[in-house]
DSSP file (Angstrom, degrees, kcal/mol; ACC not computed):
  #  RESIDUE AA STRUCTURE BP1 BP2  ACC     N-H-->O    O-->H-N    N-H-->O    O-->H-N    TCO  KAPPA ALPHA  PHI   PSI    X-CA   Y-CA   Z-CA
    1    1 A M    >>        0   0    0      0, 0.0     3,-1.9     0, 0.0     4,-0.5   0.000 360.0 360.0 360.0 149.1  -13.3    8.4    1.0
    2    2 A I  H >>  +     0   0    0    132,-2.0     3,-1.8   129,-0.4     4,-1.2   0.887 360.0  64.6 -58.6 -36.5  -11.3    5.3    0.2
    3    3 A K  H 34 S+     0   0    0    129,-2.7    -1,-0.3     1,-0.3   130,-0.1   0.640  94.4  61.6 -67.1  -7.5  -14.3    3.0    1.0
    4    4 A E  H <4 S+     0   0    0     -3,-1.9    -1,-0.3   128,-0.3    -2,-0.2   0.686 115.7  30.0 -85.0 -19.4  -16.2    4.6   -1.9
    5    5 A I  H << S+     0   0    0     -3,-1.8    90,-2.7    -4,-0.5     2,-0.3   0.421 126.1  27.8-118.1  -0.3  -13.6    3.3   -4.4
    6    6 A A  E  <  -A   94   0A   0     -4,-1.2     2,-0.4    88,-0.3    -1,-0.3  -0.981  69.6-118.5-159.2 144.3  -12.3    0.1   -2.7
    7    7 A D  E     -A   93   0A   0     86,-2.3    86,-2.6    -2,-0.3     2,-0.7  -0.734  31.6-141.9 -77.3 132.4  -13.3   -2.6   -0.4
    8    8 A V  E     -A   92   0A   0     -2,-0.4     2,-0.5    84,-0.2    84,-0.2  -0.891  24.9-174.4-103.0 115.9  -11.0   -2.5    2.6
    9    9 A I  E     -A   91   0A   0     82,-2.9    82,-2.9    -2,-0.7     2,-0.1  -0.945  13.1-147.2-121.4 121.0  -10.2   -6.1    3.6
   10   10 A G  E     -A   90   0A   0     -2,-0.5    80,-0.2    80,-0.3    48,-0.2  -0.334  16.9-131.4 -80.0 167.6   -8.2   -7.3    6.7
   11   11 A G        -     0   0    0     78,-0.8     2,-0.3    75,-0.3    75,-0.3  -0.301  15.4-157.8-107.8-169.4   -6.0  -10.4    6.8
   12   12 A G        -     0   0    0     73,-2.4    46,-0.1    -2,-0.1    76,-0.1  -0.980  13.3-128.7-165.1 164.0   -5.6  -13.3    9.1
   13   13 A T        -     0   0    0     -2,-0.3    43,-0.2    73,-0.1     3,-0.1  -0.987  21.2-133.0-128.7 125.8   -3.2  -16.0   10.2
   14   14 A P        -     0   0    0      0, 0.0     2,-0.2     0, 0.0    41,-0.1  -0.324  50.1 -76.9 -63.3 157.0   -4.0  -19.7   10.3
   15   15 A K    >   -     0   0    0     39,-0.2     3,-1.4     1,-0.2     6,-0.2  -0.400  39.3-146.8 -58.1 122.0   -2.9  -21.5   13.5
   16   16 A T  T 3  S+     0   0    0      1,-0.3    -1,-0.2    -2,-0.2     6,-0.1   0.790  93.7  60.7 -67.1 -28.2    0.8  -22.0   13.2
   17   17 A E  T 3  S+     0   0    0      1,-0.1     2,-1.0     2,-0.0    -1,-0.3   0.563  85.5  85.7 -79.2  -4.3    0.7  -25.4   15.1
   18   18 A K    X   -     0   0    0     -3,-1.4     3,-2.2     1,-0.2     4,-0.3  -0.803  61.0-169.5 -95.0  96.8   -1.6  -26.9   12.5
   19   19 A D  G >  S+     0   0    0     -2,-1.0     3,-1.6     1,-0.3    -1,-0.2   0.815  82.3  64.7 -54.2 -32.6    0.8  -28.2    9.9
   20   20 A E  G 3  S+     0   0    0      1,-0.3    31,-0.4    -3,-0.1    30,-0.3   0.603  94.3  61.0 -73.0  -6.8   -2.1  -28.9    7.5
   21   21 A Y  G <  S+     0   0    0     -3,-2.2    27,-2.2    -6,-0.2    -1,-0.3   0.549 103.1  61.4 -88.7  -7.1   -2.9  -25.2    7.4
   22   22 A W  E <  S+E   47   0B   0     -3,-1.6    25,-0.3    -4,-0.3    27,-0.1  -0.688  82.5  36.8-122.1 165.8    0.6  -24.4    5.9
   23   23 A N  E    S+     0   0B   0     23,-2.1    24,-0.2    -2,-0.2    -1,-0.2   0.786  80.4 129.5  64.0  33.7    2.8  -25.1    2.9
   24   24 A G  E    S-     0   0B   0     -3,-0.2    24,-0.3    22,-0.2    -1,-0.1   0.066  74.9 -89.3 -91.1-149.7   -0.1  -25.1    0.4
   25   25 A N  E    S+     0   0B   0     22,-0.1     2,-0.6    21,-0.1    23,-0.2   0.178  89.0 104.0-113.4  15.4   -0.4  -23.1   -2.8
   26   26 A I  E    S-E   47   0B   0     21,-2.0    21,-2.5    57,-0.0    -2,-0.2  -0.878  71.6-127.5-101.0 115.1   -1.9  -19.8   -1.6
   27   27 A Q  E     -E   46   0B   0     -2,-0.6    57,-2.2    55,-0.4     2,-0.4  -0.360  26.2-168.5 -59.2 137.9    0.5  -16.9   -1.3
   28   28 A W  E     -Ef  45  84B   0     17,-1.6    17,-0.6    55,-0.2    57,-0.3  -0.920   6.3-158.1-136.4 107.3    0.4  -15.4    2.2
   29   29 A F  E     - f   0  85B   0     55,-2.5    57,-1.8    -2,-0.4    14,-0.1  -0.546   8.5-161.2 -95.7 151.7    2.1  -12.1    2.7
   30   30 A T    >   -     0   0    0     -2,-0.2     3,-1.9    55,-0.2     4,-0.2  -0.783  40.3-100.0-115.9 163.1    3.4  -10.4    5.9
   31   31 A P  G >  S+     0   0    0      0, 0.0     3,-1.3     0, 0.0    37,-0.1   0.779 118.0  63.6 -59.3 -27.3    4.2   -6.6    6.1
   32   32 A T  G 3  S+     0   0    0      1,-0.2     4,-0.1     3,-0.1    -3,-0.0   0.602  96.7  61.2 -73.4  -6.5    7.9   -7.1    5.6
   33   33 A E  G <  S+     0   0    0     -3,-1.9     2,-0.3     2,-0.1    -1,-0.2   0.405  96.9  66.8 -99.4   1.2    7.3   -8.5    2.1
   34   34 A V  S <  S+     0   0    0     -3,-1.3    43,-0.2    -4,-0.2     4,-0.1  -0.865  79.0  43.3-122.8 157.9    5.6   -5.4    0.7
   35   35 A G  S    S+     0   0    0      2,-0.6    -1,-0.1    -2,-0.3    41,-0.1   0.135  88.0  84.5 101.8 -19.6    6.8   -1.9   -0.1
   36   36 A Q  S    S+     0   0    0      1,-0.1     2,-0.3    -3,-0.1    -2,-0.1   0.802  99.7  26.7 -85.5 -28.2   10.1   -2.7   -1.7
   37   37 A N  S    S-     0   0    0      1,-0.1    -2,-0.6    39,-0.1    41,-0.2  -0.936  74.4-124.8-132.7 155.0    8.5   -3.3   -5.2
   38   38 A K  S    S+     0   0    0     -2,-0.3    40,-3.7    39,-0.2     2,-0.4   0.920 100.1  36.2 -62.0 -45.3    5.4   -2.1   -7.0
   39   39 A Y  E     -b   78   0A   0     38,-0.2     2,-0.4    -3,-0.1    40,-0.2  -0.863  65.8-167.2-115.8 143.5    4.3   -5.7   -7.6
   40   40 A V  E     +b   79   0A   0     38,-2.6    40,-3.0    -2,-0.4    41,-0.4  -0.986  17.2 159.9-125.4 142.1    4.6   -8.8   -5.4
   41   41 A S        +     0   0    0     -2,-0.4     2,-0.5     1,-0.3    -1,-0.1   0.597  62.1  49.8-129.0 -30.4    4.0  -12.3   -6.7
   42   42 A K        -     0   0    0    -15,-0.1    -1,-0.3     4,-0.0     2,-0.2  -0.957  62.2-160.9-123.4 123.6    5.7  -14.7   -4.3
   43   43 A S        -     0   0    0     -2,-0.5   -14,-0.1     1,-0.1     3,-0.0  -0.527  28.1-120.7 -93.2 164.2    5.5  -14.7   -0.6
   44   44 A I  S    S+     0   0    0    -16,-0.2     2,-0.3    -2,-0.2    -1,-0.1   0.924  98.4  32.9 -68.8 -44.1    7.9  -16.4    1.9
   45   45 A R  E    S-E   28   0B   0    -17,-0.6   -17,-1.6    -3,-0.0     2,-0.3  -0.836  70.3-157.9-116.6 153.5    5.2  -18.6    3.3
   46   46 A N  E     -E   27   0B   0     -2,-0.3   -23,-2.1   -19,-0.2     2,-0.3  -0.908   6.6-146.4-122.6 154.1    2.1  -20.2    1.8
   47   47 A I  E     -E   26   0B   0    -21,-2.5   -21,-2.0    -2,-0.3   -25,-0.3  -0.776  17.2-121.5-112.9 163.1   -1.1  -21.4    3.3
   48   48 A S     >  -     0   0    0    -27,-2.2     4,-2.0    -2,-0.3     5,-0.2  -0.474  30.6-103.6 -94.7 172.4   -3.3  -24.3    2.3
   49   49 A N  H  > S+     0   0    0      1,-0.2     4,-2.3     2,-0.2     5,-0.1   0.871 125.0  52.1 -59.7 -37.4   -7.0  -24.2    1.3
   50   50 A L  H  > S+     0   0    0    -30,-0.3     4,-2.5     2,-0.2    -1,-0.2   0.898 107.0  51.9 -67.0 -41.2   -7.8  -25.6    4.7
   51   51 A G  H  4 S+     0   0    0    -31,-0.4     6,-0.3     2,-0.2    -2,-0.2   0.856 110.5  48.9 -61.0 -36.1   -5.7  -22.9    6.4
   52   52 A L  H >< S+     0   0    0     -4,-2.0     3,-1.0     1,-0.2    -2,-0.2   0.919 113.6  46.8 -62.8 -47.7   -7.7  -20.3    4.4
   53   53 A E  H 3< S+     0   0    0     -4,-2.3    -2,-0.2     1,-0.2    -1,-0.2   0.856 114.0  46.6 -66.2 -37.0  -11.0  -21.8    5.4
   54   54 A K  T 3< S+     0   0    0     -4,-2.5     2,-0.3    -5,-0.1    -1,-0.2   0.201 110.9  55.7 -96.9  16.7  -10.1  -22.2    9.1
   55   55 A S  S <  S-     0   0    0     -3,-1.0   -43,-0.1     2,-0.2    -3,-0.0  -0.820  89.7-105.2-135.4 175.2   -8.8  -18.7    9.6
   56   56 A S  S    S+     0   0    0     -2,-0.3    -4,-0.1   -43,-0.2    -3,-0.1   0.405  79.7 120.8 -83.9   4.0   -9.8  -15.0    9.1
   57   57 A A        -     0   0    0     -6,-0.3     2,-0.4    -5,-0.1    -2,-0.2  -0.367  51.0-152.6 -63.4 147.7   -7.5  -14.8    6.1
   58   58 A K        -     0   0    0     27,-0.2     2,-0.6   -48,-0.2    27,-0.3  -0.954  18.1-115.4-124.4 143.4   -9.3  -13.9    2.9
   59   59 A L        -     0   0    0     -2,-0.4    25,-0.2    25,-0.1    23,-0.1  -0.702  35.0-157.7 -80.3 119.3   -8.5  -14.7   -0.7
   60   60 A L  B     -G   83   0C   0     23,-3.8    23,-1.8    -2,-0.6     3,-0.1  -0.781  14.4-116.3-101.9 140.2   -7.7  -11.4   -2.4
   61   61 A P    >   -     0   0    0      0, 0.0     3,-1.9     0, 0.0    18,-0.2  -0.269  39.8 -84.3 -71.4 157.9   -7.9  -11.0   -6.2
   62   62 A K  T 3  S+     0   0    0      1,-0.2    18,-0.2    18,-0.1    20,-0.1  -0.344 117.9  36.7 -52.3 138.6   -5.0  -10.2   -8.5
   63   63 A G  T 3  S+     0   0    0     16,-3.0    31,-0.2     1,-0.3    -1,-0.2   0.292  80.3 144.6  95.3  -8.0   -4.5   -6.4   -8.5
   64   64 A T    <   -     0   0    0     -3,-1.9    15,-2.9    15,-0.2     2,-0.8  -0.335  52.4-126.2 -62.6 142.7   -5.3   -5.9   -4.8
   65   65 A I  E     -DC  78  92A   0     27,-2.8    27,-2.9    13,-0.2     2,-0.9  -0.821  20.0-148.5 -93.1 114.0   -3.3   -3.2   -3.1
   66   66 A L  E     -D   77   0A   0     11,-3.0    11,-1.3    -2,-0.8     2,-0.6  -0.759  19.2-173.3 -86.3 109.1   -1.7   -4.9   -0.1
   67   67 A L  E     -D   76   0A   0     -2,-0.9    23,-2.2     9,-0.2     2,-0.3  -0.914  17.8-139.6-113.1 116.5   -1.4   -2.1    2.4
   68   68 A S  B     +H   89   0D   0      7,-2.9     6,-2.7    -2,-0.6    21,-0.3  -0.580  26.4 169.7 -78.1 133.0    0.4   -2.8    5.7
   69   69 A T        +     0   0    0     19,-2.9    57,-2.2    -2,-0.3     2,-0.4   0.166  54.4  70.2-130.7  14.5   -1.4   -1.2    8.6
   70   70 A R  B    S-I  125   0E   0     18,-0.9     2,-2.4     2,-0.3    55,-0.2  -0.999 113.9 -25.6-138.4 132.9    0.5   -2.7   11.6
   71   71 A A  S    S+     0   0    0     53,-3.3     2,-1.4    -2,-0.4    53,-0.2  -0.394 139.6  47.0  65.3 -74.6    4.1   -2.0   12.7
   72   72 A T  S >  S-     0   0    0     -2,-2.4     3,-1.1    16,-0.1    -2,-0.3  -0.613  91.7-166.1 -94.3  75.2    5.3   -0.9    9.3
   73   73 A V  T 3   +     0   0    0     -2,-1.4    -4,-0.2     1,-0.2    42,-0.1  -0.354  60.0  15.2 -66.0 134.9    2.3    1.4    8.6
   74   74 A G  T 3  S+     0   0    0     -6,-2.7     2,-0.2     1,-0.3    -1,-0.2   0.360  79.8 134.2  88.2  -3.1    1.7    2.6    5.1
   75   75 A E    <   +     0   0    0     -3,-1.1    -7,-2.9    -7,-0.2     2,-0.3  -0.572  32.2 176.5 -73.7 140.3    3.9    0.2    3.0
   76   76 A C  E     + D   0  67A   0     -2,-0.2     2,-0.3    -9,-0.2   -41,-0.2  -0.986  21.1 172.6-148.9 158.1    2.1   -1.2   -0.1
   77   77 A S  E     - D   0  66A   0    -11,-1.3   -11,-3.0    -2,-0.3     2,-0.5  -0.942  35.3-110.5-150.9 164.4    2.5   -3.3   -3.2
   78   78 A I  E     -bD  39  65A   0    -40,-3.7   -38,-2.6    -2,-0.3     2,-0.5  -0.859  32.8-120.4-101.8 133.9    0.1   -4.6   -5.8
   79   79 A A  E     -b   40   0A   0    -15,-2.9   -16,-3.0    -2,-0.5   -38,-0.2  -0.640  15.0-161.5 -78.7 126.4   -0.6   -8.3   -5.8
   80   80 A S  S    S+     0   0    0    -40,-3.0     2,-0.3    -2,-0.5   -39,-0.2   0.667  76.7  13.9 -76.4 -19.5    0.4   -9.9   -9.1
   81   81 A N  S    S-     0   0    0    -41,-0.4   -18,-0.2   -20,-0.1   -17,-0.2  -0.870 103.5 -63.3-143.6 172.3   -1.8  -13.0   -8.3
   82   82 A E        +     0   0    0     -2,-0.3   -55,-0.4   -20,-0.1     2,-0.3  -0.330  69.2 149.3 -55.6 146.6   -4.5  -14.1   -5.9
   83   83 A C  B     -G   60   0C   0    -23,-1.8   -23,-3.8   -57,-0.1     2,-0.3  -0.965  38.3-126.9-166.4 178.2   -3.2  -14.1   -2.4
   84   84 A C  E     -f   28   0B   0    -57,-2.2   -55,-2.5    -2,-0.3     2,-0.3  -0.839  18.6-152.4-130.0 168.8   -3.9  -13.7    1.4
   85   85 A T  E     -f   29   0B   0    -27,-0.3   -73,-2.4    -2,-0.3   -27,-0.2  -0.913  19.9-109.8-134.8 165.3   -2.3  -11.5    4.0
   86   86 A N    >   -     0   0    0    -57,-1.8     3,-0.8    -2,-0.3   -75,-0.3  -0.162  51.4 -83.3 -82.4-171.3   -1.8  -11.7    7.7
   87   87 A Q  T 3  S+     0   0    0      1,-0.3   -57,-0.1   -76,-0.2    -1,-0.1   0.428 114.5  85.0 -80.0   3.8   -3.6   -9.4   10.1
   88   88 A G  T 3  S+     0   0    0    -76,-0.1   -19,-2.9   -78,-0.1   -18,-0.9   0.228  85.5  75.0 -86.9  14.6   -1.0   -6.6    9.6
   89   89 A F  B <   -H   68   0D   0     -3,-0.8   -78,-0.8   -21,-0.3     2,-0.3  -0.918  51.6-169.4-128.5 155.1   -2.9   -5.5    6.5
   90   90 A Q  E     -A   10   0A   0    -23,-2.2   -80,-0.3    -2,-0.3     2,-0.1  -0.832  35.2-160.6-128.9  94.2   -6.0   -3.7    5.4
   91   91 A S  E     -A    9   0A   0    -82,-2.9   -82,-2.9    -2,-0.3     2,-0.6  -0.389   8.9-134.6 -82.7 154.8   -5.9   -4.4    1.7
   92   92 A L  E     -AC   8  65A   0    -27,-2.9   -27,-2.8   -84,-0.2     2,-0.9  -0.921  11.2-167.1-115.8 120.9   -7.8   -2.5   -1.0
   93   93 A V  E     -A    7   0A   0    -86,-2.6   -86,-2.3    -2,-0.6     2,-0.2  -0.898  27.8-142.7-102.4 103.8   -9.7   -4.2   -3.7
   94   94 A V  E     -A    6   0A   0     -2,-0.9   -88,-0.3   -31,-0.2     6,-0.1  -0.443  11.8-141.8 -74.1 138.1  -10.3   -1.3   -6.0
   95   95 A N    >   -     0   0    0    -90,-2.7     3,-1.5    -2,-0.2    -1,-0.1  -0.172  36.5 -83.2 -88.8-173.6  -13.7   -1.1   -7.8
   96   96 A E  T 3  S+     0   0    0      1,-0.3    45,-0.1     3,-0.1   -91,-0.1   0.504 118.6  72.6 -73.5  -5.8  -14.6    0.0  -11.3
   97   97 A K  T 3  S+     0   0    0    -92,-0.1     2,-0.3   -93,-0.1    -1,-0.3   0.599 102.6  39.4 -81.5 -11.4  -14.6    3.7  -10.2
   98   98 A A  S <  S-     0   0    0     -3,-1.5     2,-0.6   -93,-0.2    43,-0.1  -0.926  77.7-116.6-142.2 159.9  -10.8    3.8   -9.9
   99   99 A D     >  -     0   0    0     -2,-0.3     4,-2.3     1,-0.1     3,-0.3  -0.887  23.4-145.0 -95.4 118.4   -7.6    2.6  -11.5
  100  100 A N  H  > S+     0   0    0     -2,-0.6     4,-2.2     1,-0.2    -1,-0.1   0.827  99.7  51.7 -57.5 -36.5   -5.7    0.4   -9.0
  101  101 A E  H  > S+     0   0    0      2,-0.2     4,-2.0     1,-0.2    -1,-0.2   0.906 110.4  49.2 -70.9 -39.0   -2.3    1.6  -10.1
  102  102 A Y  H  > S+     0   0    0     -3,-0.3     4,-2.3     1,-0.2    -2,-0.2   0.921 112.1  48.4 -59.9 -43.7   -3.4    5.3   -9.6
  103  103 A I  H  X S+     0   0    0     -4,-2.3     4,-2.8     1,-0.2    -2,-0.2   0.854 106.9  56.9 -66.4 -36.0   -4.7    4.3   -6.2
  104  104 A Y  H  X S+     0   0    0     -4,-2.2     4,-1.7    -5,-0.2    -1,-0.2   0.925 109.7  44.8 -58.9 -45.2   -1.4    2.6   -5.4
  105  105 A Y  H  X S+     0   0    0     -4,-2.0     4,-1.5     1,-0.2    -2,-0.2   0.900 113.4  50.4 -64.8 -40.1    0.5    5.8   -6.1
  106  106 A L  H  X S+     0   0    0     -4,-2.3     4,-0.9     1,-0.2     3,-0.2   0.914 107.0  54.0 -66.5 -40.4   -2.0    7.8   -4.1
  107  107 A I  H >< S+     0   0    0     -4,-2.8     3,-0.7     1,-0.2     4,-0.3   0.877 103.3  57.1 -60.1 -38.6   -1.7    5.4   -1.2
  108  108 A Q  H >< S+     0   0    0     -4,-1.7     3,-1.2     1,-0.3     4,-0.3   0.905 106.3  49.9 -60.9 -39.3    2.1    5.9   -1.2
  109  109 A K  H 3< S+     0   0    0     -4,-1.5     3,-0.3     1,-0.2    -1,-0.3   0.700 106.5  57.2 -70.6 -17.9    1.5    9.7   -0.8
  110  110 A L  T <X S+     0   0    0     -4,-0.9     4,-2.4    -3,-0.7     3,-0.4   0.371  74.8 102.8 -93.5   2.2   -0.9    9.0    2.1
  111  111 A K  H <> S+     0   0    0     -3,-1.2     4,-2.4    -4,-0.3     5,-0.2   0.914  81.6  48.6 -56.7 -47.7    1.8    7.1    4.2
  112  112 A N  H  > S+     0   0    0     -3,-0.3     4,-2.1    -4,-0.3    -1,-0.3   0.834 109.4  53.6 -66.2 -31.7    2.4    9.9    6.6
  113  113 A H  H  > S+     0   0    0     -3,-0.4     4,-1.8    -4,-0.2    -1,-0.2   0.937 109.6  48.6 -60.6 -47.9   -1.4   10.4    7.1
  114  114 A F  H  X S+     0   0    0     -4,-2.4     4,-0.7     1,-0.2    -2,-0.2   0.921 111.4  49.0 -59.6 -47.1   -1.7    6.7    8.0
  115  115 A I  H >< S+     0   0    0     -4,-2.4     3,-0.8     1,-0.2    -1,-0.2   0.904 108.6  54.4 -63.3 -41.0    1.2    6.9   10.4
  116  116 A K  H 3< S+     0   0    0     -4,-2.1    -1,-0.2     1,-0.2    -2,-0.2   0.865 113.4  41.0 -58.1 -39.8   -0.3   10.0   12.0
  117  117 A Y  H 3< S+     0   0    0     -4,-1.8    10,-0.3    -3,-0.1    -1,-0.2   0.406  93.6 103.8 -93.4   3.2   -3.6    8.3   12.7
  118  118 A A    <<  -     0   0    0     -3,-0.8     2,-0.3    -4,-0.7     8,-0.3  -0.496  48.7-178.7 -78.7 153.5   -2.1    5.0   13.8
  119  119 A C  B     +J  125   0E   0      6,-2.8     6,-1.7    -2,-0.2     2,-0.2  -0.931  18.3 117.4-144.2 169.5   -2.1    4.2   17.5
  120  120 A G        -     0   0    0     -2,-0.3     4,-0.1     4,-0.2    -2,-0.0  -0.466  48.1-128.6 140.4 150.3   -0.9    1.5   19.9
  121  121 A S  S    S+     0   0    0     -2,-0.2     3,-0.1     2,-0.1    -1,-0.1   0.821 106.7  35.8 -95.2 -32.9    1.5    1.0   22.7
  122  122 A T  S    S-     0   0    0      1,-0.4     2,-0.3     0, 0.0    -2,-0.1   0.905 137.3 -16.1 -83.9 -46.9    3.5   -2.1   21.5
  123  123 A F  S    S-     0   0    0     -4,-0.1    -1,-0.4   -51,-0.0    -2,-0.1  -0.979  79.6 -91.9-153.9 154.0    3.4   -1.1   17.8
  124  124 A L        +     0   0    0     -2,-0.3   -53,-3.3   -53,-0.2     2,-0.3  -0.356  42.6 173.5 -68.0 144.1    1.4    1.3   15.6
  125  125 A E  B     -IJ  70 119E   0     -6,-1.7    -6,-2.8   -55,-0.2     2,-0.4  -0.989  19.7-154.2-149.2 144.0   -1.7    0.2   13.9
  126  126 A I        -     0   0    0    -57,-2.2    -8,-0.1    -2,-0.3     2,-0.1  -0.957  28.6-121.2-117.5 139.9   -4.4    2.0   11.8
  127  127 A S     >  -     0   0    0     -2,-0.4     4,-2.4   -10,-0.3     5,-0.2  -0.293  15.7-115.5 -84.7 163.8   -7.9    0.5   11.7
  128  128 A N  H  > S+     0   0    0      1,-0.2     4,-2.9     2,-0.2     5,-0.2   0.912 117.9  52.4 -57.0 -45.4  -10.0   -0.7    8.8
  129  129 A K  H  > S+     0   0    0      1,-0.2     4,-2.1     2,-0.2    -1,-0.2   0.898 108.2  48.8 -60.3 -43.9  -12.4    2.1    9.6
  130  130 A E  H  4 S+     0   0    0      2,-0.2     4,-0.3     1,-0.2    -1,-0.2   0.896 113.0  48.4 -66.8 -39.7   -9.8    4.8    9.6
  131  131 A I  H >< S+     0   0    0     -4,-2.4     3,-1.7     1,-0.2  -129,-0.4   0.976 114.0  46.5 -60.1 -54.7   -8.4    3.6    6.2
  132  132 A G  H 3< S+     0   0    0     -4,-2.9  -129,-2.7     1,-0.3  -128,-0.3   0.811 112.6  49.3 -61.7 -30.4  -11.9    3.4    4.7
  133  133 A N  T 3< S+     0   0    0     -4,-2.1     2,-0.4    -5,-0.2    -1,-0.3   0.369  79.5 122.3 -91.4   5.3  -12.9    6.8    6.0
  134  134 A T    <   -     0   0    0     -3,-1.7  -132,-2.0    -4,-0.3     2,-0.4  -0.532  65.0-127.0 -69.1 125.6   -9.7    8.5    4.7
  135  135 A I        +     0   0    0     -2,-0.4     2,-0.3  -134,-0.2    -1,-0.1  -0.593  36.4 170.7 -80.0 131.1  -10.8   11.3    2.4
  136  136 A I        -     0   0    0     -2,-0.4     2,-0.5     2,-0.0   -30,-0.0  -0.949  26.1-139.9-135.9 155.0   -9.2   11.3   -1.0
  137  137 A R        -     0   0    0     -2,-0.3    -2,-0.0     0, 0.0     0, 0.0  -0.977  22.6-176.7-117.4 129.9   -9.8   13.2   -4.2
  138  138 A V        -     0   0    0     -2,-0.5     3,-0.1   -40,-0.0    -2,-0.0  -0.987  19.0-132.7-129.5 138.2   -9.6   11.3   -7.5
  139  139 A P        -     0   0    0      0, 0.0     5,-0.1     0, 0.0    -1,-0.0  -0.075  51.1 -64.5 -70.8-179.4   -9.9   12.6  -11.0
  140  140 A I    >>  -     0   0    0      1,-0.1     4,-2.2     3,-0.1     3,-0.6  -0.291  56.9-103.4 -64.7 159.2  -12.1   10.9  -13.6
  141  141 A L  H 3> S+     0   0    0      1,-0.3     4,-2.4     2,-0.2     5,-0.2   0.836 119.6  55.4 -57.7 -39.9  -11.0    7.4  -14.5
  142  142 A S  H 3> S+     0   0    0      1,-0.2     4,-1.7     2,-0.2    -1,-0.3   0.894 110.3  47.4 -63.4 -38.3   -9.4    8.4  -17.9
  143  143 A E  H <> S+     0   0    0     -3,-0.6     4,-2.5     2,-0.2    -2,-0.2   0.877 109.0  53.9 -67.2 -40.7   -7.2   10.9  -16.0
  144  144 A Q  H  X S+     0   0    0     -4,-2.2     4,-3.0     1,-0.2     5,-0.2   0.926 108.8  49.7 -60.7 -42.7   -6.3    8.4  -13.4
  145  145 A K  H  X S+     0   0    0     -4,-2.4     4,-2.2     1,-0.2    -1,-0.2   0.896 110.2  49.8 -64.9 -39.2   -5.1    6.0  -16.1
  146  146 A Q  H  X S+     0   0    0     -4,-1.7     4,-2.1     2,-0.2    -1,-0.2   0.928 113.3  46.2 -66.0 -43.1   -3.0    8.7  -17.8
  147  147 A I  H  X S+     0   0    0     -4,-2.5     4,-2.7     2,-0.2     5,-0.2   0.924 114.0  47.5 -64.7 -46.2   -1.4    9.7  -14.5
  148  148 A S  H  X S+     0   0    0     -4,-3.0     4,-2.3     1,-0.2    -1,-0.2   0.873 110.9  51.6 -66.5 -33.3   -0.7    6.1  -13.5
  149  149 A T  H  X S+     0   0    0     -4,-2.2     4,-2.0    -5,-0.2    -1,-0.2   0.925 112.0  47.1 -68.0 -41.2    0.7    5.3  -16.9
  150  150 A F  H  X S+     0   0    0     -4,-2.1     4,-2.0     2,-0.2    -2,-0.2   0.926 113.9  46.6 -62.8 -46.6    3.1    8.3  -16.7
  151  151 A L  H  X S+     0   0    0     -4,-2.7     4,-2.5     1,-0.2    -1,-0.2   0.875 110.1  54.4 -65.8 -35.8    4.2    7.4  -13.1
  152  152 A S  H  X S+     0   0    0     -4,-2.3     4,-2.8     2,-0.2    -1,-0.2   0.897 105.7  51.8 -65.4 -39.9    4.7    3.8  -14.2
  153  153 A K  H  X S+     0   0    0     -4,-2.0     4,-2.4     2,-0.2    -1,-0.2   0.917 109.7  50.1 -64.5 -39.4    7.0    4.8  -17.1
  154  154 A I  H  X S+     0   0    0     -4,-2.0     4,-2.6     2,-0.2    -2,-0.2   0.952 110.7  49.8 -61.0 -46.9    9.1    6.9  -14.5
  155  155 A D  H  X S+     0   0    0     -4,-2.5     4,-2.5     1,-0.2    -2,-0.2   0.934 110.7  50.3 -55.4 -48.1    9.3    3.8  -12.3
  156  156 A D  H  X S+     0   0    0     -4,-2.8     4,-2.3     1,-0.2    -1,-0.2   0.901 110.6  48.4 -53.3 -46.4   10.4    1.7  -15.2
  157  157 A R  H  X S+     0   0    0     -4,-2.4     4,-2.3     2,-0.2    -1,-0.2   0.907 110.5  50.8 -65.5 -41.4   13.1    4.2  -16.1
  158  158 A I  H  X S+     0   0    0     -4,-2.6     4,-2.3     2,-0.2    -2,-0.2   0.919 110.7  50.1 -61.1 -44.0   14.4    4.4  -12.5
  159  159 A E  H  X S+     0   0    0     -4,-2.5     4,-2.1     1,-0.2    -2,-0.2   0.893 109.8  50.7 -62.3 -39.8   14.5    0.5  -12.4
  160  160 A T  H  X S+     0   0    0     -4,-2.3     4,-2.1     1,-0.2    -1,-0.2   0.916 110.8  48.2 -64.5 -42.1   16.5    0.4  -15.6
  161  161 A Q  H  X S+     0   0    0     -4,-2.3     4,-2.6     1,-0.2    -2,-0.2   0.890 109.7  52.6 -66.8 -38.9   19.0    3.0  -14.3
  162  162 A I  H  X S+     0   0    0     -4,-2.3     4,-2.9     1,-0.2    -1,-0.2   0.924 109.6  49.6 -61.9 -43.8   19.4    1.1  -11.0
  163  163 A K  H  X S+     0   0    0     -4,-2.1     4,-2.2     2,-0.2    -1,-0.2   0.906 111.0  49.5 -62.7 -41.7   20.1   -2.1  -13.1
  164  164 A I  H  X S+     0   0    0     -4,-2.1     4,-1.6     2,-0.2    -2,-0.2   0.942 112.3  47.0 -64.1 -46.6   22.7   -0.2  -15.2
  165  165 A I  H  X S+     0   0    0     -4,-2.6     4,-1.2     1,-0.2    -2,-0.2   0.920 111.8  50.5 -62.3 -44.1   24.4    1.2  -12.1
  166  166 A E  H  < S+     0   0    0     -4,-2.9     3,-0.4     1,-0.2    -1,-0.2   0.900 107.2  55.3 -61.1 -37.2   24.4   -2.3  -10.4
  167  167 A K  H  < S+     0   0    0     -4,-2.2    -1,-0.2     1,-0.2    -2,-0.2   0.878 110.9  44.2 -60.0 -39.2   26.0   -3.7  -13.5
  168  168 A Y  H  <        0   0    0     -4,-1.6    -1,-0.2     1,-0.2    -2,-0.2   0.614 360.0 360.0 -85.7 -14.1   28.8   -1.2  -13.4
  169  169 A E     <        0   0    0     -4,-1.2    -1,-0.2    -3,-0.4    -2,-0.2   0.501 360.0 360.0 -80.3 360.0   29.5   -1.6   -9.6
């Protein structure tokens, strides 16, 4: 289960009418900001230390997998720096039993599973419990690292090809 290899942590939003909670130096991601790139480092909006303290947002460490679980279910990116998310996430802080890049790739393969188990009338959402209880199989750590290194090289080559194509367009 995911909860055996990662802490599953929800996000939060400081009160928007409190100016002192915003425009600080803490990156604060929303679901529309993840999924396009493997890594994310800069969010559209930032919150202040007071905003972090006075809300249910949590400071997530570098390397956290930011997994959107509301509306755009299953999109993910890896945080390049410490950050927070809004309540549309159940982020994964991977422990020493797993390689966060391997888990990132695995989570991408689980997107349809997450959508299948999401519910809601206004927009789909999948719970912290459902994410944590999702059964996964992971090889030993050294194999995880080999697989994620291989997949990262493929991603790098794809990115290089896209840049070449864009240059010639």
